[in-house]
MDTraj code that builds the backbone (N, CA, C; nanometers):
import mdtraj as md
import numpy as np

residues = "UNK UNK UNK UNK UNK UNK UNK UNK UNK UNK UNK UNK UNK UNK UNK UNK UNK UNK UNK UNK UNK UNK UNK UNK UNK UNK UNK UNK UNK UNK UNK UNK UNK UNK UNK UNK UNK UNK UNK UNK UNK UNK UNK UNK UNK UNK UNK UNK UNK UNK UNK UNK UNK UNK UNK UNK UNK UNK UNK UNK UNK UNK UNK UNK UNK UNK UNK UNK UNK UNK UNK UNK UNK UNK UNK UNK UNK UNK UNK UNK UNK UNK UNK UNK UNK UNK UNK UNK UNK UNK UNK UNK UNK UNK UNK UNK UNK UNK UNK UNK UNK UNK UNK UNK UNK UNK UNK UNK UNK UNK UNK UNK UNK UNK UNK UNK UNK UNK UNK UNK UNK UNK UNK UNK UNK UNK UNK UNK UNK UNK UNK UNK UNK UNK UNK UNK UNK UNK UNK UNK UNK UNK UNK UNK UNK UNK UNK UNK UNK UNK UNK UNK UNK UNK UNK UNK".split()
xyz = np.array([
    [0.0850, -0.1168, 0.0000],
    [0.0000, 0.0000, 0.0000],
    [0.0900, 0.1238, 0.0000],
    [0.0566, 0.2160, -0.0867],
    [0.1428, 0.3320, -0.1036],
    [0.0789, 0.4605, -0.0505],
    [0.1607, 0.5447, 0.0051],
    [0.1163, 0.6784, 0.0430],
    [0.1857, 0.7823, -0.0443],
    [0.2590, 0.7356, -0.1428],
    [0.3313, 0.8258, -0.2312],
    [0.2363, 0.9258, -0.2966],
    [0.1200, 0.8807, -0.3354],
    [0.0237, 0.9692, -0.4005],
    [-0.0176, 1.0816, -0.3056],
    [-0.0359, 1.0494, -0.1784],
    [-0.0731, 1.1522, -0.0800],
    [0.0400, 1.2522, -0.0617],
    [0.1625, 1.2021, -0.0551],
    [0.2785, 1.2902, -0.0403],
    [0.2918, 1.3846, -0.1588],
    [0.2717, 1.3331, -0.2789],
    [0.2816, 1.4156, -0.3997],
    [0.1752, 1.5244, -0.3985],
    [0.0533, 1.4858, -0.3684],
    [-0.0560, 1.5825, -0.3680],
    [-0.0376, 1.6896, -0.2600],
    [0.0148, 1.6488, -0.1454],
    [0.0405, 1.7460, -0.0389],
    [0.1531, 1.8412, -0.0792],
    [0.2571, 1.7887, -0.1407],
    [0.3687, 1.8745, -0.1813],
    [0.3278, 1.9729, -0.2911],
    [0.2272, 1.9361, -0.3694],
    [0.1778, 2.0248, -0.4758],
    [0.0734, 2.1239, -0.4259],
    [0.0345, 2.1097, -0.2990],
    [-0.0666, 2.1985, -0.2438],
    [-0.2087, 2.1601, -0.2808],
    [-0.2258, 2.0444, -0.3404],
    [-0.3589, 1.9988, -0.3808],
    [-0.4330, 1.9288, -0.2672],
    [-0.3601, 1.8975, -0.1589],
    [-0.4173, 1.8257, -0.0459],
    [-0.3610, 1.8872, 0.0818],
    [-0.4483, 1.9329, 0.1701],
    [-0.4016, 1.9932, 0.2950],
    [-0.3515, 1.8847, 0.3900],
    [-0.2753, 1.9253, 0.4908],
    [-0.2249, 1.8292, 0.5894],
    [-0.3388, 1.7574, 0.6602],
    [-0.4412, 1.8312, 0.6999],
    [-0.5521, 1.7690, 0.7735],
    [-0.6309, 1.6730, 0.6844],
    [-0.6553, 1.7111, 0.5596],
    [-0.7255, 1.6218, 0.4672],
    [-0.6380, 1.5016, 0.4343],
    [-0.5086, 1.5231, 0.4210],
    [-0.4152, 1.4129, 0.3975],
    [-0.4190, 1.3103, 0.5098],
    [-0.4247, 1.3589, 0.6350],
    [-0.4343, 1.2682, 0.7496],
    [-0.5655, 1.1914, 0.7486],
    [-0.6732, 1.2610, 0.7150],
    [-0.8042, 1.1972, 0.7055],
    [-0.8024, 1.0840, 0.6025],
    [-0.7499, 1.1120, 0.4857],
    [-0.7426, 1.0117, 0.3783],
    [-0.6503, 0.8970, 0.4192],
    [-0.5381, 0.9296, 0.4805],
    [-0.4439, 0.8270, 0.5254],
    [-0.5110, 0.7327, 0.6263],
    [-0.5824, 0.7888, 0.7231],
    [-0.6507, 0.7056, 0.8226],
    [-0.7589, 0.6197, 0.7588],
    [-0.8309, 0.6747, 0.6642],
    [-0.9332, 0.5990, 0.5909],
    [-0.8675, 0.4838, 0.5138],
    [-0.7562, 0.5142, 0.4495],
    [-0.6808, 0.4157, 0.3725],
    [-0.6379, 0.2989, 0.4617],
    [-0.5834, 0.3316, 0.5775],
    [-0.5371, 0.2278, 0.6705],
    [-0.6544, 0.1486, 0.7270],
    [-0.7610, 0.2179, 0.7621],
    [-0.8776, 0.1525, 0.8223],
    [-0.9374, 0.0473, 0.7290],
    [-0.9456, 0.0792, 0.6003],
    [-1.0097, -0.0105, 0.5045],
    [-0.9091, -0.0891, 0.4202],
    [-0.7803, -0.0735, 0.4509],
    [-0.6751, -0.1475, 0.3807],
    [-0.6853, -0.1301, 0.2285],
    [-0.6895, -0.0047, 0.1868],
    [-0.6986, 0.0284, 0.0450],
    [-0.5849, 0.1235, 0.0086],
    [-0.5656, 0.1430, -0.1191],
    [-0.4593, 0.2332, -0.1647],
    [-0.4982, 0.3784, -0.1425],
    [-0.3987, 0.4644, -0.1451],
    [-0.4240, 0.6072, -0.1342],
    [-0.5114, 0.6567, -0.2483],
    [-0.4878, 0.6041, -0.3676],
    [-0.5680, 0.6405, -0.4849],
    [-0.7152, 0.6093, -0.4605],
    [-0.7428, 0.4874, -0.4169],
    [-0.8808, 0.4459, -0.3912],
    [-0.9432, 0.5278, -0.2786],
    [-0.8651, 0.5559, -0.1743],
    [-0.9162, 0.6354, -0.0626],
    [-0.9534, 0.7768, -0.1077],
    [-0.8726, 0.8356, -0.1946],
    [-0.9035, 0.9695, -0.2446],
    [-1.0350, 0.9714, -0.3220],
    [-1.0600, 0.8660, -0.3982],
    [-1.1847, 0.8590, -0.4742],
    [-1.3025, 0.8225, -0.3849],
    [-1.2826, 0.7264, -0.2950],
    [-1.3914, 0.6835, -0.2053],
    [-1.4416, 0.7971, -0.1165],
    [-1.3507, 0.8824, -0.0727],
    [-1.3883, 0.9925, 0.0157],
    [-1.4367, 1.1151, -0.0632],
    [-1.4366, 1.1047, -0.1951],
    [-1.4830, 1.2120, -0.2841],
    [-1.4021, 1.3407, -0.2691],
    [-1.2761, 1.3237, -0.2285],
    [-1.1869, 1.4399, -0.2203],
    [-1.1523, 1.4857, -0.3625],
    [-1.1302, 1.3885, -0.4496],
    [-1.1050, 1.4159, -0.5908],
    [-1.1927, 1.3236, -0.6750],
    [-1.2192, 1.3652, -0.7974],
    [-1.2808, 1.2719, -0.8914],
    [-1.1700, 1.2176, -0.9823],
    [-1.2014, 1.1164, -1.0584],
    [-1.0992, 1.0495, -1.1407],
    [-1.0311, 1.1441, -1.2388],
    [-1.1089, 1.2271, -1.3054],
    [-1.0527, 1.3157, -1.4078],
    [-0.9570, 1.4180, -1.3465],
    [-0.9992, 1.4802, -1.2379],
    [-0.9158, 1.5810, -1.1734],
    [-0.7873, 1.5181, -1.1190],
    [-0.7998, 1.3997, -1.0607],
    [-0.6826, 1.3307, -1.0075],
    [-0.5853, 1.2940, -1.1192],
    [-0.6367, 1.2463, -1.2316],
    [-0.5500, 1.2139, -1.3460],
    [-0.4798, 1.3388, -1.3978],
    [-0.5521, 1.4490, -1.4031],
    [-0.4916, 1.5753, -1.4488],
    [-0.3772, 1.6184, -1.3572],
    [-0.4010, 1.6132, -1.2264],
    [-0.2976, 1.6531, -1.1304],
    [-0.1756, 1.5613, -1.1406],
    [-0.1990, 1.4310, -1.1497],
    [-0.0870, 1.3363, -1.1562],
    [-0.0060, 1.3554, -1.2834],
    [-0.0733, 1.3778, -1.3954],
    [-0.0014, 1.3996, -1.5216],
    [0.0862, 1.5237, -1.5127],
    [0.0293, 1.6305, -1.4605],
    [0.1042, 1.7561, -1.4502],
    [0.2209, 1.7427, -1.3526],
    [0.1944, 1.6833, -1.2371],
    [0.2961, 1.6727, -1.1330],
    [0.4093, 1.5786, -1.1716],
    [0.3733, 1.4637, -1.2278],
    [0.4733, 1.3623, -1.2637],
    [0.5324, 1.3851, -1.4027],
    [0.4766, 1.4827, -1.4743],
    [0.5223, 1.5144, -1.6111],
    [0.5139, 1.3912, -1.7018],
    [0.3962, 1.3310, -1.7002],
    [0.3713, 1.2181, -1.7893],
    [0.2508, 1.2510, -1.8767],
    [0.2314, 1.1732, -1.9798],
    [0.1226, 1.1957, -2.0740],
    [-0.0119, 1.1678, -2.0067],
    [-0.1075, 1.2551, -2.0301],
    [-0.2450, 1.2373, -1.9821],
    [-0.3286, 1.1985, -2.1038],
    [-0.3906, 1.0833, -2.0979],
    [-0.4724, 1.0350, -2.2093],
    [-0.6199, 1.0584, -2.1778],
    [-0.6884, 1.1194, -2.2718],
    [-0.8322, 1.1420, -2.2622],
    [-0.9010, 1.0486, -2.3615],
    [-1.0242, 1.0129, -2.3338],
    [-1.1041, 0.9305, -2.4241],
    [-1.0288, 0.8024, -2.4618],
    [-0.9982, 0.7234, -2.3626],
    [-0.9175, 0.6023, -2.3789],
    [-0.9802, 0.5038, -2.4777],
    [-1.1119, 0.4965, -2.4811],
    [-1.1785, 0.4033, -2.5722],
    [-1.1441, 0.4295, -2.7183],
    [-1.1118, 0.5535, -2.7515],
    [-1.0823, 0.5870, -2.8912],
    [-0.9431, 0.5422, -2.9354],
    [-0.8593, 0.5027, -2.8408],
    [-0.7215, 0.4660, -2.8739],
    [-0.7139, 0.3338, -2.9490],
    [-0.7957, 0.2385, -2.9105],
    [-0.7854, 0.1054, -2.9684],
    [-0.6771, 0.0262, -2.8982],
    [-0.6639, -0.0985, -2.9353],
    [-0.5636, -0.1840, -2.8720],
    [-0.4779, -0.2520, -2.9768],
    [-0.3637, -0.2968, -2.9330],
    [-0.2694, -0.3683, -3.0163],
    [-0.2610, -0.5101, -2.9605],
    [-0.3105, -0.6087, -3.0357],
    [-0.3158, -0.7476, -2.9871],
    [-0.1792, -0.8006, -2.9467],
    [-0.0776, -0.7625, -3.0206],
    [0.0581, -0.8087, -2.9902],
    [0.1009, -0.7602, -2.8506],
    [0.0701, -0.6372, -2.8191],
    [0.1070, -0.5822, -2.6890],
    [0.0153, -0.6360, -2.5796],
    [-0.1128, -0.6493, -2.6090],
    [-0.2062, -0.7056, -2.5113],
    [-0.1632, -0.8461, -2.4683],
    [-0.1033, -0.9195, -2.5594],
    [-0.0584, -1.0552, -2.5280],
    [0.0508, -1.0552, -2.4206],
    [0.1218, -0.9432, -2.4048],
    [0.2271, -0.9333, -2.3036],
    [0.1719, -0.9177, -2.1622],
    [0.0488, -0.8687, -2.1515],
    [-0.0134, -0.8459, -2.0213],
    [-0.1498, -0.9133, -2.0207],
    [-0.1621, -1.0274, -1.9542],
    [-0.2894, -1.0993, -1.9538],
    [-0.4050, -1.0108, -1.9084],
    [-0.5198, -1.0387, -1.9627],
    [-0.6422, -0.9640, -1.9316],
    [-0.6650, -0.9530, -1.7814],
    [-0.6528, -1.0641, -1.7122],
    [-0.6767, -1.0660, -1.5674],
    [-0.5832, -0.9693, -1.4947],
    [-0.4574, -0.9645, -1.5364],
    [-0.3602, -0.8722, -1.4754],
    [-0.3937, -0.7272, -1.5099],
    [-0.4318, -0.7029, -1.6339],
    [-0.4666, -0.5663, -1.6751],
    [-0.5840, -0.5138, -1.5925],
    [-0.6863, -0.5973, -1.5745],
    [-0.8037, -0.5561, -1.4968],
    [-0.7672, -0.5358, -1.3496],
    [-0.7009, -0.6340, -1.2903],
    [-0.6731, -0.6255, -1.1463],
    [-0.5732, -0.5147, -1.1133],
    [-0.4839, -0.4828, -1.2046],
    [-0.3834, -0.3791, -1.1808],
    [-0.4235, -0.2442, -1.2409],
    [-0.5378, -0.2423, -1.3061],
    [-0.5929, -0.1222, -1.3687],
    [-0.4884, -0.0515, -1.4547],
    [-0.4402, -0.1261, -1.5532],
    [-0.3444, -0.0685, -1.6473],
    [-0.3666, -0.1311, -1.7843],
    [-0.3322, -0.0564, -1.8879],
    [-0.3530, -0.1055, -2.0237],
    [-0.2371, -0.0642, -2.1131],
    [-0.1713, -0.1644, -2.1728],
    [-0.0647, -0.1313, -2.2679],
    [-0.1252, -0.0693, -2.3938],
    [-0.0582, 0.0336, -2.4436],
    [-0.1115, 0.1047, -2.5602],
    [-0.0356, 0.0706, -2.6874],
    [0.0953, 0.0971, -2.6854],
    [0.1726, 0.0778, -2.8078],
    [0.3211, 0.0746, -2.7759],
    [0.3985, 0.0299, -2.8755],
    [0.5440, 0.0329, -2.8627],
    [0.5909, 0.1775, -2.8686],
    [0.6972, 0.2079, -2.7952],
    [0.7581, 0.3402, -2.7989],
    [0.8810, 0.3305, -2.8882],
    [0.8888, 0.4186, -2.9871],
    [1.0036, 0.4173, -3.0786],
    [0.9969, 0.3018, -3.1767],
    [1.1131, 0.2723, -3.2354],
    [1.1200, 0.1695, -3.3393],
    [1.1409, 0.0291, -3.2848],
    [1.1999, 0.0194, -3.1663],
    [1.2270, -0.1118, -3.1099],
    [1.1058, -0.1684, -3.0392],
    [1.1248, -0.2861, -2.9846],
    [1.0170, -0.3498, -2.9099],
    [1.0635, -0.3805, -2.7683],
    [1.1266, -0.2787, -2.7068],
    [1.1735, -0.2983, -2.5696],
    [1.1027, -0.2071, -2.4697],
    [1.0228, -0.1108, -2.5211],
    [0.9503, -0.0199, -2.4326],
    [0.8059, -0.0067, -2.4796],
    [0.7138, -0.0196, -2.3836],
    [0.5709, -0.0092, -2.4123],
    [0.5135, 0.1113, -2.3385],
    [0.4348, 0.1916, -2.4093],
    [0.3593, 0.2962, -2.3423],
    [0.2386, 0.2295, -2.2779],
    [0.2173, 0.2574, -2.1500],
    [0.1119, 0.1900, -2.0754],
    [0.0366, 0.2896, -1.9874],
    [-0.0944, 0.2741, -1.9852],
    [-0.1808, 0.3586, -1.9032],
    [-0.1953, 0.2996, -1.7644],
    [-0.1827, 0.3843, -1.6650],
    [-0.2113, 0.3482, -1.5269],
    [-0.3065, 0.4535, -1.4721],
    [-0.3962, 0.4120, -1.3837],
    [-0.4785, 0.5127, -1.3161],
    [-0.3987, 0.5735, -1.2020],
    [-0.3090, 0.4948, -1.1425],
    [-0.2240, 0.5457, -1.0336],
    [-0.0773, 0.5233, -1.0683],
    [-0.0172, 0.6190, -1.1378],
    [0.1231, 0.6048, -1.1760],
    [0.2207, 0.6286, -1.0608],
    [0.1694, 0.6423, -0.9383],
    [0.2568, 0.6560, -0.8208],
    [0.2761, 0.5237, -0.7493],
    [0.2050, 0.4205, -0.7912],
    [0.2127, 0.2893, -0.7255],
    [0.3312, 0.2117, -0.7828],
    [0.4492, 0.2388, -0.7268],
    [0.5731, 0.1800, -0.7785],
    [0.5731, 0.0270, -0.7742],
    [0.5133, -0.0313, -0.6717],
    [0.5088, -0.1776, -0.6606],
    [0.4299, -0.2364, -0.7764],
    [0.3138, -0.1802, -0.8040],
    [0.2312, -0.2270, -0.9144],
    [0.3043, -0.2120, -1.0475],
    [0.3688, -0.0991, -1.0667],
    [0.4415, -0.0736, -1.1915],
    [0.5550, -0.1746, -1.2099],
    [0.6295, -0.2008, -1.1042],
    [0.7397, -0.2977, -1.1131],
    [0.6886, -0.4385, -1.1427],
    [0.5769, -0.4768, -1.0834],
    [0.5205, -0.6093, -1.1096],
    [0.4733, -0.6212, -1.2542],
    [0.4126, -0.5167, -1.3068],
    [0.3694, -0.5169, -1.4467],
    [0.4914, -0.5248, -1.5384],
    [0.5947, -0.4524, -1.5030],
    [0.7192, -0.4552, -1.5823],
    [0.7758, -0.5969, -1.5887],
    [0.7719, -0.6681, -1.4762],
    [0.8202, -0.8072, -1.4732],
    [0.7322, -0.8974, -1.5582],
    [0.6032, -0.8819, -1.5459],
    [0.5098, -0.9646, -1.6238],
    [0.5319, -0.9428, -1.7728],
    [0.5441, -0.8177, -1.8138],
    [0.5571, -0.7852, -1.9558],
    [0.6990, -0.8034, -2.0081],
    [0.7955, -0.8077, -1.9179],
    [0.9357, -0.8260, -1.9538],
    [0.9827, -0.7214, -2.0554],
    [0.9537, -0.5953, -2.0245],
    [1.0000, -0.4849, -2.1085],
    [0.9976, -0.3565, -2.0263],
    [1.0547, -0.2521, -2.0807],
    [1.0509, -0.1215, -2.0156],
    [0.9138, -0.0594, -2.0358],
    [0.8752, 0.0280, -1.9436],
    [0.7453, 0.0923, -1.9522],
    [0.7607, 0.2435, -1.9593],
    [0.6811, 0.3040, -2.0443],
    [0.6680, 0.4494, -2.0513],
    [0.5271, 0.4798, -2.0010],
    [0.5178, 0.5487, -1.8876],
    [0.3890, 0.5660, -1.8204],
    [0.3063, 0.6797, -1.8787],
    [0.1770, 0.6556, -1.8788],
    [0.0773, 0.7571, -1.9097],
    [-0.0334, 0.7388, -1.8068],
    [-0.1178, 0.8391, -1.7911],
    [-0.2234, 0.8322, -1.6900],
    [-0.3585, 0.8607, -1.7540],
    [-0.4601, 0.7926, -1.7013],
    [-0.5982, 0.8138, -1.7446],
    [-0.6895, 0.7796, -1.6288],
    [-0.8165, 0.8040, -1.6480],
    [-0.9151, 0.7739, -1.5449],
    [-0.9346, 0.6230, -1.5311],
    [-0.9498, 0.5764, -1.4081],
    [-0.9664, 0.4340, -1.3802],
    [-1.0833, 0.3744, -1.4591],
    [-1.1976, 0.4385, -1.4551],
    [-1.3152, 0.3838, -1.5230],
    [-1.2932, 0.3737, -1.6737],
    [-1.2231, 0.4703, -1.7307],
    [-1.1951, 0.4652, -1.8742],
    [-1.0973, 0.3521, -1.9083],
    [-1.0001, 0.3297, -1.8230],
    [-0.9046, 0.2203, -1.8473],
    [-0.9768, 0.0861, -1.8419],
    [-1.0599, 0.0661, -1.7407],
    [-1.1336, -0.0605, -1.7271],
    [-1.2254, -0.0817, -1.8473],
    [-1.2978, 0.0221, -1.8885],
    [-1.3848, 0.0110, -2.0068],
    [-1.3035, -0.0236, -2.1313],
    [-1.1889, 0.0412, -2.1471],
    [-1.1056, 0.0161, -2.2653],
    [-1.0502, -0.1264, -2.2650],
    [-1.0132, -0.1773, -2.1487],
    [-0.9647, -0.3152, -2.1400],
    [-1.0765, -0.4114, -2.1790],
    [-1.1938, -0.3928, -2.1202],
    [-1.3067, -0.4818, -2.1478],
    [-1.3525, -0.4750, -2.2926],
    [-1.3436, -0.3580, -2.3530],
    [-1.3876, -0.3421, -2.4919],
    [-1.2775, -0.3690, -2.5939],
    [-1.1524, -0.3535, -2.5528],
    [-1.0435, -0.3609, -2.6490],
    [-0.9627, -0.4881, -2.6505],
    [-0.9535, -0.5567, -2.5351],
    [-0.8770, -0.6814, -2.5328],
    [-0.9492, -0.7849, -2.6179],
    [-0.8784, -0.8522, -2.7049],
    [-0.9435, -0.9557, -2.7867],
    [-1.0146, -1.0587, -2.6975],
    [-1.1275, -1.1040, -2.7421],
    [-1.2085, -1.1957, -2.6630],
    [-1.1311, -1.3232, -2.6282],
    [-1.0434, -1.3658, -2.7158],
    [-0.9670, -1.4882, -2.6865],
    [-0.8719, -1.4685, -2.5685],
    [-0.8350, -1.3440, -2.5393],
    [-0.7529, -1.3154, -2.4216],
    [-0.8384, -1.3101, -2.2952],
    [-0.9657, -1.2777, -2.3111],
    [-1.0554, -1.2647, -2.1966],
    [-1.1169, -1.3980, -2.1546],
    [-1.1406, -1.4873, -2.2485],
    [-1.2153, -1.6110, -2.2196],
    [-1.1545, -1.6942, -2.1081],
    [-1.0239, -1.7208, -2.1040],
    [-0.9717, -1.8031, -1.9938],
    [-1.0010, -1.7417, -1.8567],
    [-0.9864, -1.6100, -1.8445],
    [-1.0100, -1.5446, -1.7180],
    [-1.1589, -1.5413, -1.6842],
    [-1.2430, -1.5206, -1.7844],
    [-1.3863, -1.5197, -1.7614],
    [-1.4309, -1.6585, -1.7161],
    [-1.3740, -1.7620, -1.7765],
    [-1.4071, -1.8996, -1.7394],
    [-1.3712, -1.9309, -1.5953],
    [-1.2634, -1.8716, -1.5439],
    [-1.2216, -1.8946, -1.4060],
    [-1.3246, -1.8427, -1.3062],
    [-1.4012, -1.7410, -1.3454],
    [-1.5003, -1.6829, -1.2555],
    [-1.6177, -1.7767, -1.2331],
    [-1.6420, -1.8680, -1.3239],
    [-1.7565, -1.9581, -1.3129],
    [-1.7112, -2.0844, -1.2524],
])
top = md.Topology()
chain = top.add_chain()
for i, resn in enumerate(residues, 1):
    res = top.add_residue(resn, chain, resSeq=i)
    for name in ("N", "CA", "C"):
        top.add_atom(name, md.element.get_by_symbol(name[0]), res)
traj = md.Trajectory(xyz[None], top)
């Protein structure tokens, strides 16, 4: 569980010390991430939080994720189940080689999650940020059905 997101927001003046403590206590009480606590407590909405993170971390902010489409070759590097549970979606190769993938995260401050995705995909990652709900919708609509079926079958 990370508090990095809270520290970043406080250092940017987007979150007061007292509100930061409130969110931190909520996060600990319910054993959730700082990102989830910020949304659950309605301190920020997804769009505003993505905007702040993009500006603060100096990473690309993607709007209208559904319009991007997916690349089956890249989707194959990150199983559907992992993409959904980690709320991230690979977009495309960066540059001419195939060693770096641009990938959307709703919480680009979660270093543990990012490192685990990097291991799963076995490549370098170039981070971008988008709204959680848009990433989940794009994964469900964009991942080829043959990538989704094994995971969907596990639920039954």
